[in-house]
FIMI-474919 format. One record per residue (C-alpha): y, x, z. Coordinates in steps of 0.05 Angstrom, whole numbers. Example, Ala and Ser with C-alpha at 12.3 -4.5 7.8 and 13.67 -1.06 7.14 Angstrom:
% FIMI-474919
[atom [-90; 246; 156]]
[atom [-21; 273; 143]]
END
This chain:
% FIMI-474919
[atom [1; -1; -2]]
[atom [66; 30; -21]]
[atom [129; 26; 21]]
[atom [167; -26; -20]]
[atom [102; -74; -14]]
[atom [101; -60; 59]]
[atom [175; -78; 67]]
[atom [163; -144; 31]]
[atom [113; -168; 78]]
[atom [130; -226; 118]]
[atom [125; -187; 186]]
[atom [176; -139; 161]]
[atom [225; -193; 128]]
[atom [260; -204; 195]]
[atom [278; -135; 208]]
[atom [300; -126; 134]]
[atom [344; -183; 140]]
[atom [381; -151; 204]]
[atom [381; -83; 164]]
[atom [416; -115; 106]]
[atom [468; -158; 145]]
[atom [481; -93; 189]]
[atom [497; -54; 122]]
[atom [539; -113; 94]]
[atom [583; -119; 155]]
[atom [591; -45; 164]]
[atom [614; -40; 92]]
[atom [660; -99; 95]]
[atom [698; -77; 160]]
[atom [700; -3; 143]]
[atom [732; -21; 75]]
[atom [778; -66; 120]]
[atom [795; -9; 169]]
[atom [798; 52; 121]]
[atom [862; 29; 89]]
[atom [897; 18; 153]]
[atom [920; 89; 161]]
[atom [927; 107; 90]]
[atom [969; 50; 68]]
[atom [1035; 62; 102]]
[atom [1044; 130; 82]]
[atom [1018; 125; 10]]
[atom [1066; 69; -2]]
[atom [1123; 110; 28]]
[atom [1104; 166; -17]]
[atom [1105; 120; -82]]
[atom [1167; 86; -55]]
[atom [1201; 157; -44]]
[atom [1179; 182; -115]]
[atom [1207; 246; -141]]
[atom [1280; 232; -174]]
[atom [1318; 268; -225]]
[atom [1393; 281; -207]]
[atom [1444; 255; -265]]
[atom [1465; 308; -315]]
[atom [1416; 355; -292]]
[atom [1340; 357; -320]]
[atom [1315; 394; -257]]
[atom [1272; 344; -216]]
[atom [1294; 336; -146]]
[atom [1234; 322; -101]]
[atom [1248; 278; -48]]
[atom [1195; 296; 7]]
[atom [1178; 236; 52]]
[atom [1190; 253; 122]]
[atom [1124; 220; 140]]
[atom [1092; 285; 113]]
[atom [1129; 331; 160]]
[atom [1083; 375; 203]]
[atom [1094; 356; 275]]
[atom [1064; 411; 316]]
[atom [1101; 409; 380]]
[atom [1053; 376; 428]]
[atom [1106; 335; 467]]
[atom [1125; 296; 405]]
[atom [1054; 288; 385]]
[atom [1043; 254; 456]]
[atom [1104; 212; 442]]
[atom [1156; 249; 482]]
[atom [1230; 233; 466]]
[atom [1249; 306; 464]]
[atom [1257; 329; 392]]
[atom [1217; 395; 366]]
[atom [1262; 454; 367]]
[atom [1257; 463; 287]]
[atom [1271; 392; 276]]
[atom [1341; 368; 257]]
[atom [1350; 300; 282]]
[atom [1358; 253; 224]]
[atom [1394; 200; 266]]
[atom [1456; 238; 273]]
[atom [1466; 229; 196]]
[atom [1450; 159; 196]]
[atom [1484; 115; 251]]
[atom [1453; 51; 224]]
[atom [1384; 85; 241]]
[atom [1412; 114; 310]]
[atom [1435; 49; 329]]
[atom [1370; 9; 312]]
[atom [1326; 61; 345]]
[atom [1368; 99; 396]]
[atom [1306; 119; 435]]
[atom [1270; 157; 374]]
[atom [1281; 226; 352]]
[atom [1231; 215; 294]]
[atom [1256; 236; 226]]
[atom [1222; 178; 189]]
[atom [1261; 123; 217]]
[atom [1299; 101; 156]]
[atom [1311; 31; 130]]
[atom [1250; 41; 77]]
[atom [1199; 36; 133]]
[atom [1217; -36; 142]]
[atom [1203; -50; 67]]
[atom [1137; -11; 75]]
[atom [1118; -49; 135]]
[atom [1125; -117; 96]]
[atom [1085; -88; 37]]
[atom [1029; -64; 87]]
[atom [1026; -133; 112]]
[atom [1019; -163; 47]]
[atom [964; -116; 25]]
[atom [925; -125; 93]]
[atom [937; -206; 87]]
[atom [913; -214; 19]]
[atom [840; -197; 29]]
[atom [834; -250; 86]]
[atom [876; -300; 44]]
[atom [828; -295; -17]]
[atom [771; -300; 29]]
[atom [802; -359; 66]]
[atom [804; -395; 1]]
[atom [732; -377; -26]]
[atom [699; -390; 42]]
[atom [698; -468; 38]]
[atom [665; -461; -25]]
[atom [615; -404; -7]]
[atom [588; -441; 53]]
[atom [560; -502; 16]]
[atom [538; -458; -43]]
[atom [494; -421; 3]]
[atom [464; -482; 36]]
[atom [450; -502; -35]]
[atom [422; -438; -68]]
[atom [402; -399; -11]]
[atom [434; -333; 20]]
[atom [407; -275; -21]]
[atom [442; -286; -91]]
[atom [509; -289; -57]]
[atom [493; -229; -19]]
[atom [475; -190; -79]]
[atom [540; -217; -111]]
[atom [576; -191; -52]]
[atom [551; -120; -54]]
[atom [572; -116; -132]]
[atom [642; -139; -118]]
[atom [650; -92; -60]]
[atom [627; -34; -106]]
[atom [684; -58; -161]]
[atom [738; -65; -105]]
[atom [725; 2; -75]]
[atom [727; 38; -144]]
[atom [788; -2; -157]]
[atom [822; 22; -94]]
[atom [801; 95; -107]]
[atom [838; 95; -177]]
[atom [897; 51; -158]]
[atom [963; 83; -162]]
[atom [1011; 25; -152]]
[atom [1024; -33; -102]]
[atom [1002; -84; -156]]
[atom [935; -49; -167]]
[atom [924; -38; -92]]
[atom [939; -117; -84]]
[atom [887; -131; -139]]
[atom [831; -86; -106]]
[atom [847; -113; -35]]
[atom [845; -189; -60]]
[atom [778; -174; -97]]
[atom [750; -145; -32]]
[atom [766; -216; -1]]
[atom [712; -246; -56]]
[atom [662; -196; -43]]
[atom [677; -204; 37]]
[atom [667; -278; 36]]
[atom [597; -265; -1]]
[atom [572; -217; 47]]
[atom [597; -252; 110]]
[atom [577; -320; 100]]
[atom [510; -304; 72]]
[atom [499; -254; 119]]
[atom [510; -292; 185]]
[atom [470; -350; 151]]
[atom [412; -301; 136]]
[atom [410; -279; 212]]
[atom [416; -353; 238]]
[atom [363; -379; 190]]
[atom [316; -318; 206]]
[atom [322; -318; 281]]
[atom [309; -390; 306]]
[atom [304; -374; 379]]
[atom [371; -372; 417]]
[atom [352; -310; 455]]
[atom [329; -274; 389]]
[atom [390; -299; 352]]
[atom [441; -271; 404]]
[atom [405; -202; 405]]
[atom [403; -204; 329]]
[atom [480; -221; 319]]
[atom [493; -168; 372]]
[atom [459; -117; 334]]
[atom [493; -140; 270]]
[atom [563; -135; 305]]
[atom [543; -62; 322]]
[atom [550; -56; 245]]
[atom [616; -84; 241]]
[atom [642; -43; 301]]
[atom [616; 20; 266]]
[atom [654; 2; 207]]
[atom [716; -10; 248]]
[atom [704; 54; 285]]
[atom [692; 97; 225]]
[atom [739; 69; 179]]
[atom [807; 85; 208]]
[atom [793; 157; 227]]
[atom [746; 170; 166]]
[atom [806; 142; 119]]
[atom [857; 183; 157]]
[atom [823; 249; 156]]
[atom [799; 244; 86]]
[atom [867; 223; 65]]
[atom [898; 282; 98]]
[atom [850; 338; 75]]
[atom [819; 310; 11]]
[atom [863; 254; -16]]
[atom [866; 178; -28]]
[atom [809; 175; -78]]
[atom [752; 207; -35]]
[atom [743; 153; 23]]
[atom [738; 97; -29]]
[atom [686; 131; -73]]
[atom [643; 152; -9]]
[atom [645; 77; 7]]
[atom [628; 53; -66]]
[atom [565; 100; -61]]
[atom [542; 69; 4]]
[atom [551; -2; -24]]
[atom [511; 21; -87]]
[atom [451; 44; -42]]
[atom [456; -18; 6]]
[atom [459; -66; -53]]
[atom [399; -31; -85]]
[atom [361; -37; -22]]
[atom [373; -113; -16]]
[atom [354; -121; -90]]
[atom [289; -83; -85]]
[atom [265; -117; -20]]
[atom [287; -186; -32]]
[atom [286; -193; -105]]
[atom [343; -246; -109]]
[atom [326; -273; -176]]
[atom [254; -291; -150]]
[atom [278; -321; -82]]
[atom [264; -395; -79]]
[atom [329; -431; -72]]
[atom [312; -503; -49]]
[atom [336; -515; 17]]
[atom [350; -569; 64]]
[atom [410; -609; 56]]
[atom [461; -581; 105]]
[atom [514; -617; 144]]
[atom [582; -631; 103]]
[atom [639; -585; 114]]
[atom [683; -638; 133]]
[atom [633; -670; 186]]
[atom [629; -599; 222]]
[atom [710; -594; 219]]
[atom [711; -658; 258]]
[atom [672; -632; 313]]
[atom [717; -617; 374]]
[atom [663; -557; 398]]
[atom [662; -525; 333]]
[atom [739; -523; 324]]
[atom [749; -495; 396]]
[atom [697; -439; 381]]
[atom [732; -423; 313]]
[atom [800; -422; 348]]
[atom [777; -371; 398]]
[atom [752; -326; 343]]
[atom [820; -342; 305]]
[atom [868; -322; 359]]
[atom [827; -257; 381]]
[atom [826; -237; 309]]
[atom [900; -249; 306]]
[atom [908; -196; 364]]
[atom [871; -144; 321]]
[atom [905; -161; 253]]
[atom [971; -159; 282]]
[atom [962; -89; 326]]
[atom [931; -56; 258]]
[atom [991; -80; 218]]
[atom [1051; -68; 262]]
[atom [1026; -7; 308]]
[atom [1020; 50; 259]]
[atom [1092; 41; 237]]
[atom [1115; 32; 312]]
[atom [1084; 98; 330]]
[atom [1116; 132; 268]]
[atom [1183; 105; 294]]
[atom [1177; 116; 367]]
[atom [1123; 169; 381]]
[atom [1130; 213; 316]]
[atom [1056; 202; 300]]
[atom [1025; 246; 247]]
[atom [980; 217; 191]]
[atom [913; 233; 225]]
[atom [932; 199; 292]]
[atom [951; 133; 259]]
[atom [876; 125; 247]]
[atom [846; 157; 307]]
[atom [883; 115; 358]]
[atom [840; 57; 334]]
[atom [773; 99; 357]]
[atom [775; 69; 431]]
[atom [787; -5; 401]]
[atom [724; 2; 357]]
[atom [681; 36; 407]]
[atom [696; -18; 464]]
[atom [680; -71; 414]]
[atom [615; -40; 401]]
[atom [595; -34; 472]]
[atom [619; -107; 488]]
[atom [585; -140; 431]]
[atom [516; -110; 451]]
[atom [526; -132; 526]]
[atom [548; -200; 513]]
[atom [504; -214; 448]]
[atom [444; -215; 497]]
[atom [477; -265; 544]]
[atom [501; -315; 490]]
[atom [438; -358; 485]]
[atom [463; -395; 553]]
[atom [524; -435; 542]]
[atom [549; -429; 613]]
[atom [553; -355; 597]]
[atom [584; -362; 531]]
[atom [642; -407; 548]]
[atom [658; -360; 609]]
[atom [655; -296; 571]]
[atom [698; -321; 516]]
[atom [751; -350; 566]]
[atom [754; -283; 604]]
[atom [760; -248; 538]]
[atom [814; -286; 511]]
[atom [854; -279; 578]]
[atom [843; -202; 577]]
[atom [862; -197; 504]]
[atom [928; -234; 515]]
[atom [947; -193; 577]]
[atom [928; -126; 542]]
[atom [970; -146; 480]]
[atom [1036; -162; 516]]
[atom [1022; -97; 549]]
[atom [1029; -61; 481]]
[atom [1099; -82; 477]]
[atom [1115; -32; 537]]
[atom [1070; 25; 510]]
[atom [1114; 91; 497]]
[atom [1060; 145; 482]]
[atom [995; 151; 448]]
[atom [955; 152; 513]]
[atom [977; 82; 529]]
[atom [961; 63; 462]]
[atom [889; 89; 466]]
[atom [873; 57; 534]]
[atom [907; -12; 510]]
[atom [865; -8; 448]]
[atom [801; 4; 485]]
[atom [818; -64; 529]]
[atom [835; -103; 467]]
[atom [769; -79; 430]]
[atom [728; -98; 491]]
[atom [758; -166; 498]]
[atom [753; -182; 422]]
[atom [679; -155; 421]]
[atom [662; -202; 483]]
[atom [695; -266; 448]]
[atom [658; -254; 381]]
[atom [591; -239; 407]]
[atom [592; -299; 455]]
[atom [619; -348; 401]]
[atom [583; -331; 340]]
[atom [514; -340; 363]]
[atom [542; -408; 397]]
[atom [564; -432; 325]]
[atom [491; -432; 303]]
[atom [468; -461; 365]]
[atom [520; -517; 359]]
[atom [483; -535; 291]]
[atom [419; -533; 319]]
[atom [442; -577; 378]]
[atom [481; -627; 344]]
[atom [466; -625; 263]]
[atom [417; -604; 210]]
[atom [396; -528; 226]]
[atom [425; -503; 156]]
[atom [477; -451; 173]]
[atom [518; -428; 113]]
[atom [571; -483; 122]]
[atom [583; -470; 196]]
[atom [591; -393; 188]]
[atom [640; -405; 132]]
[atom [682; -442; 184]]
[atom [673; -384; 234]]
[atom [692; -333; 175]]
[atom [749; -381; 154]]
[atom [777; -372; 224]]
[atom [769; -292; 222]]
[atom [805; -298; 155]]
[atom [862; -339; 185]]
[atom [875; -288; 234]]
[atom [874; -229; 190]]
[atom [921; -263; 137]]
[atom [971; -296; 191]]
[atom [974; -229; 228]]
[atom [995; -183; 175]]
[atom [1045; -235; 143]]
[atom [1080; -252; 205]]
[atom [1083; -182; 237]]
[atom [1129; -149; 188]]
[atom [1180; -203; 187]]
[atom [1178; -216; 264]]
[atom [1185; -138; 277]]
[atom [1245; -135; 234]]
[atom [1282; -193; 264]]
[atom [1262; -192; 339]]
[atom [1226; -131; 351]]
[atom [1155; -101; 361]]
[atom [1156; -122; 435]]
[atom [1165; -196; 422]]
[atom [1114; -199; 369]]
[atom [1062; -171; 421]]
[atom [1086; -220; 472]]
[atom [1083; -281; 423]]
[atom [1007; -265; 402]]
[atom [985; -246; 474]]
[atom [1015; -314; 507]]
[atom [981; -353; 451]]
[atom [912; -324; 467]]
[atom [922; -338; 543]]
[atom [946; -408; 532]]
[atom [887; -426; 491]]
[atom [834; -393; 534]]
[atom [820; -455; 582]]
[atom [799; -498; 523]]
[atom [736; -452; 529]]
[atom [714; -493; 583]]
[atom [697; -550; 534]]
[atom [640; -503; 505]]
[atom [603; -509; 570]]
[atom [539; -550; 558]]
[atom [558; -589; 495]]
[atom [523; -658; 483]]
[atom [471; -677; 433]]
[atom [494; -713; 366]]
[atom [438; -760; 367]]
[atom [447; -797; 301]]
[atom [447; -729; 265]]
[atom [386; -707; 298]]
[atom [346; -771; 281]]
[atom [366; -764; 207]]
[atom [340; -692; 207]]
[atom [278; -709; 242]]
[atom [291; -667; 302]]
[atom [261; -680; 369]]
[atom [304; -673; 434]]
[atom [269; -606; 460]]
[atom [320; -557; 473]]
END
C-alpha cells in the first residue's frame, strides 16, 4: 500500500481534514498579516518617488525619512530624546511641530496621514470583498460540498500572492488584496464547515478547532515579522513568492488526497441563511467575534504609523511588535478550544475575553514606548484567542442543537462577522486618527467591547428549536 492510498483511507481522512484546514487558515492569515509592516513604508516610498528639479536634467532623489537608520537605542525604545546625529525635522515644519509636539521622529510629515488612509483602504478591501462573497459561499458549500470550494480557494490564493509580488502601484496592490478576499472566503467557510462536519462530537470538535486556530495564530505570528524582515533585507517580492510556493504545496496535497472532482456532492439541505440570521444566539455569537476582530483590525492599521510618529520605530520593529499578540492568541486558542464544548464555559470565557480586550485596547491610547506595546499586544491576543476559540465551536453546536446539522451557512455568518471587523476597522481607523487622534480611536473600540460583553450571558444553555429538529428527524439526545 502506497502513502497516497493510506492517506485516502477513512481512518486517516479526519486527520487530513484537520491538516488541510490548518494549512488553509495558516496561509490566509499569514498573507493577511505579512502586508501590515510592508504597506506603510512601501506606499510612503512610491508616494515620495524620485523627482526632477525644473530646468535641470539631474534627478533629485527624495529619500523617505522612514528609511533612515535609527541606531540610537533610546529612540528605538520610544525615548523622546533625539539621536545626536539627527537634525530635528520638526523645527523646519511648524505645522508638524504643532501637531506632534512630543515627537522627535523625522517622519511626522503630512504625507503619512495620506498613507494611513491608503493603508486602511488596502487592509479593508480584502475583508470587504470576503464580506460580499460569504453569503453566497455558505449556501454553495451546503449544496456542492466543501472540497471544490477549498480547492478553488488555494488556486485563488496562489494568484493573489503572485500579484502582490509583482504589484508596483496602489491600484494593483488593491486588486491583489481584493482577490485574496475571494480566496479567503473559500478557504475559511469551506474549512470550518469541513471541521464541523468531520468532528461531530462536541469535545472532538472543540479540540479540532483549537488545533486549526493554531494554524491561524501561527500565520499571524509568522506573517508580520516575516514580512518586515524579508522586506528589509531581501525586498518586497520575496515574502509573497514564498507564500505562493507554500500555497501550491498545500493545494496540491488537498487535491491528491481528497480528489475534489470525484467527491460526492449531494448533501442534506441546510438551514436557510435568513433563518440563521434571525436567531438571537447566533447573532450574539457573531457580534462577539466581530467586535474582538475589530480590536485587532484597528490596532494593525493605526499602530504602525503611530509608532513611526511617536516612537521612531524602524521597519523591522513595525512587524515584530505583533509577535506577542500572535503567540498569546496561539496559547489561548489551544487552552480554551478544549473547554468550548460546555456552554457554561463558552459564554463565560467569551465574556471575560471581551472585557479584557476592551480594557487593554483603551490602554493602547496611553502607550508611549515599544515595551508597553509588546505587553498590551500580548493581552489583546490572549483575549481575542479566548473569544474565538470559545465561540467558533459554539456556532456549530448551536446548529446541532437548533437546526439541521449542515454547517456551511453558519460558518459563513461567522466569517462575515470576522470580515466586518477587518473591513470596518481599517476603514474608520485612518479618518478617526486624523480627526480626533489615536487615543480616542482606542477608547471607542475598547468601550464597545466592554459594553457588548454582558450579552454573552445569553449563550448560557441555549434552548432547543423543536420544529427544526422534528423536520430534520433529530432526537433530543444532547
